[in-house]
C-alpha positions in Angstrom: 0.3 0.0 0.1 1.3 3.6 -0.9 0.8 6.9 0.9 1.6 8.8 -2.3 -1.3 11.3 -2.8 0.1 13.1 -5.7 1.7 16.2 -6.0 1.7 19.6 -5.1 2.3 22.7 -7.3 4.0 25.5 -4.9 2.5 28.9 -5.8 5.1 32.1 -6.3 4.8 34.8 -4.1 2.3 37.6 -4.6 3.3 39.8 -7.8 2.6 43.7 -7.3 1.1 44.8 -10.8 1.7 48.2 -12.2 0.2 49.9 -15.4 1.6 48.4 -18.2 3.2 45.2 -16.3 3.2 41.6 -17.3 1.7 38.8 -15.1 4.5 36.5 -14.9 4.4 32.9 -15.8 5.6 31.4 -12.5 3.0 29.3 -10.7 2.1 27.0 -13.3 -0.9 24.4 -12.4 -1.3 26.7 -9.4 -3.1 30.1 -8.0 -1.1 33.1 -9.4 -1.6 35.7 -6.6 -1.6 39.4 -7.9 -2.4 42.8 -6.5 -1.6 46.4 -7.1 -1.0 49.4 -5.3 -4.2 51.2 -7.7 -6.6 50.3 -10.4 -4.2 49.3 -13.3 -4.2 47.4 -16.9 -1.4 45.3 -17.8 0.7 45.4 -20.5 -1.2 45.6 -24.3 1.1 43.2 -26.0 1.7 40.6 -23.3 -0.8 40.3 -20.6 1.2 37.2 -19.6 5.0 36.2 -19.9 5.4 35.8 -23.8 4.3 32.3 -24.9 7.6 30.3 -25.3 8.6 26.7 -25.0 9.4 27.5 -21.4 5.5 27.9 -20.4 3.8 25.8 -23.1 0.7 24.1 -21.3 1.0 26.1 -18.6 -2.4 26.9 -16.6 -2.5 28.9 -13.8 -5.4 30.3 -11.6 -5.3 34.2 -11.4 -6.7 35.4 -8.1 -6.6 39.3 -7.4 -5.7 39.3 -3.5 -5.5 42.9 -3.3 -8.0 45.4 -3.4 -7.7 47.7 -6.3 -9.3 46.6 -10.0 -6.7 44.9 -12.3 -7.5 45.1 -15.8 -6.0 42.0 -17.9 -5.5 43.6 -21.2 -7.3 41.5 -24.6 -4.7 41.2 -27.4 -2.9 39.3 -29.8 -1.1 37.0 -27.0 -4.2 36.9 -24.5 -7.8 35.8 -26.1 -10.4 36.2 -23.5 -14.0 35.2 -23.6 -16.2 37.8 -25.9 -12.7 39.6 -26.9 -13.0 41.5 -24.0 -10.5 42.8 -21.3 -10.8 41.0 -18.4 -11.5 43.3 -15.0 -10.5 41.2 -11.6 -11.9 43.3 -8.8 -10.8 42.3 -5.2 -10.6 38.6 -4.6 -11.9 37.6 -8.6 -10.2 34.8 -10.1 -9.9 33.5 -13.4 -8.2 30.2 -15.1 -5.9 31.1 -18.0 -3.8 28.4 -20.1 -0.8 29.0 -22.5 -1.1 26.7 -25.7 1.3 25.4 -28.5 4.6 27.4 -26.8 6.4 30.1 -28.9 3.6 30.2 -31.4 1.0 29.8 -29.3 -1.2 32.4 -27.2 -2.7 32.4 -23.6 -6.6 31.8 -23.3 -9.0 32.5 -20.8 -10.2 29.0 -20.3 -12.5 29.3 -17.3 -15.2 32.0 -16.3 -14.7 34.9 -14.2 -15.3 33.9 -10.6 -16.6 37.3 -9.1 -16.3 37.2 -5.4 
């Protein structure tokens, strides 16, 4: 009988997002906690770390753990439901996944969970 209970991904520390920042893909398979000092919008080219072989098939549950709105800009490298920016208010969450490595894109793969 084995005591193996699977594995657990370890989340990175909270990333503070300033206007025009990119959300770093360092929490694949886990929660990506973000916050900001004020209402901000991410980079308009790469909302998340640019698609590459290093983050191929990476999925993260992005959670705004702060009190301020963070807008995830929809662009050529981040495809959201309905093609609209994703606004995370305090405690909101959304799942995103990168597909196909360097030639891929980030996709919103889960509904916005408004808390």
